[in-house]
Phi, psi and omega in degrees: 000340180297326180290328176294318182290327177290323179292316181296318179295317179297320179292320179298318179296319181292319179295318178298319180296315179293321178296319179295321181292313184270357178290323179269118183298336180290335181269005181283184182288179184297327179295318178293321178296319178296319178297319178296318178297319179297318178298318178296318179295321178297320178296316180296316179297319177301317178295319180295322178295319177299317179295321180296319178296318178296319178294326178298317176298317178296322180295317178297320178297317179295320178297319178297317180295317180293323178296319178295318178297321178297315179298316179296322180292323177294319177297318179297317180297317179296313181295322180291324175296316177299317179296321179299314179297318180299314180291327178296316179295320178298317179295319179296316178299318179297318178296320178295318179296315179297319178298318178297320179296318180295316179297319179297319179294319178297314179297324181299320182268331185276319183300314178297325179293319179294320179296316180293325180290318179288325178294319179295322179291319180292328177292319181294332178281335181287337180279347179282141177241143181277137179288147179266123182272310181227136177248137184252000000 
């Protein structure tokens, strides 16, 4: 029986040794290590997919904002062009009014001077008498 107990003791020691060895997944064979690496990669990929989905939402939000800015800039460009034309016409009307006022002032002062000058010339001609060459 002594040999049975030595075998059993020897087997218990060997089983404990094998249990300690295979209890830790890192000490397992290459297949187990590969499986652990795959599991870690799956966790990382899952996190990356979650981040990608969050970024997709942010991207859609950013696209909406840029489209709104584009629409606002087109509206601003149209309104600024309309305002430019409106102010150009107002400025042109003001220039025409100022030009008319200047012409009216010139005419106001020049026309009386021309009338007095032409009247003075016609008066000077009325004092001239034609000589009589032959009287009949």
